[in-house]
C-alpha positions in Angstrom: -9.9 15.3 22.6 -7.9 13.5 19.9 -8.0 9.7 19.6 -4.6 8.1 20.4 -3.0 6.2 17.6 -0.2 3.7 17.5 3.3 4.8 16.3 2.8 2.6 13.2 -0.4 4.3 12.3 1.2 7.7 12.9 4.0 6.9 10.5 1.6 5.8 7.9 -0.4 9.0 8.2 2.8 11.1 7.8 3.8 9.1 4.7 0.3 9.5 3.2 0.2 13.2 3.8 3.7 13.6 2.2 2.6 11.5 -0.8 -0.6 13.6 -1.3 1.4 16.8 -1.3 3.8 15.5 -4.0 2.1 16.4 -7.3 2.6 15.0 -10.8 4.2 18.3 -11.8 7.0 17.7 -9.3 8.0 14.4 -11.0 10.6 14.2 -13.8 9.2 14.4 -17.3 9.9 10.7 -18.1 7.8 9.4 -15.2 4.8 11.7 -15.8 3.5 9.3 -18.4 3.3 6.4 -15.9 0.5 6.3 -13.4 1.6 6.4 -9.8 0.6 3.4 -7.7 0.5 4.0 -4.0 -0.3 1.3 -1.4 -3.5 1.5 0.7 -4.4 -0.2 3.9 -7.3 -2.6 4.0 -10.2 -1.5 6.3 -10.8 -2.9 9.8 -13.6 -5.3 10.5 -16.3 -5.0 13.3 -13.8 -6.4 15.8 -11.4 -3.5 15.0 -8.9 -5.9 13.3 -7.5 -5.2 9.9 -8.7 -7.4 7.1 -5.9 -9.2 5.2 -5.2 -10.4 1.7 -2.8 -12.9 0.4 0.3 -11.3 -1.2 0.0 -11.8 -4.9 3.7 -11.4 -5.6 4.7 -14.0 -2.9 2.0 -16.3 -4.1 3.1 -16.1 -7.8 6.7 -17.0 -6.7 5.4 -20.2 -5.0 6.5 -19.1 -1.5 4.7 -19.8 1.7 1.3 -18.2 2.3 1.9 -14.5 3.3 -0.9 -12.2 4.2 -0.8 -8.5 4.3 -3.0 -5.5 5.2 -1.9 -3.5 2.2 -3.1 -3.6 -1.4 -2.9 -1.6 -4.6 -6.2 0.2 -5.4 -5.0 1.2 -8.9 -4.3 -2.4 -10.2 -7.0 -4.7 -11.5 -8.4 -6.9 -8.8 -6.8 -4.7 -6.1 -4.1 -7.3 -5.3 -2.7 -7.6 -1.8 1.0 -6.9 -1.7 3.7 -6.9 1.0 4.7 -3.3 1.6 8.5 -3.8 2.1 9.6 -5.9 -0.9 6.8 -7.0 -3.1 5.0 -3.8 -3.8 7.9 -2.2 -5.8 8.9 -5.5 -7.5 5.3 -6.2 -8.6 5.1 -2.8 -10.3 8.4 -2.9 -12.1 
């Protein structure tokens, strides 16, 4: 019997599987020299609640405190980053 998952977790698993199947050889030649940074979700604690980090991009802009469950494992210090806006802006 399979464990039920939320629609949110289902979407993330589909995105992750699509990203894994996309190899570097499929990328245009110009972007092959750059390393690809993909967001990763923080683990859950013993109460089955996701750990959170402060978004480094929002914090650097001086905005209010924003926490997120996503981070970039390829960057130094594994900074927490909002998935919708900050992840792409932080890496550009």
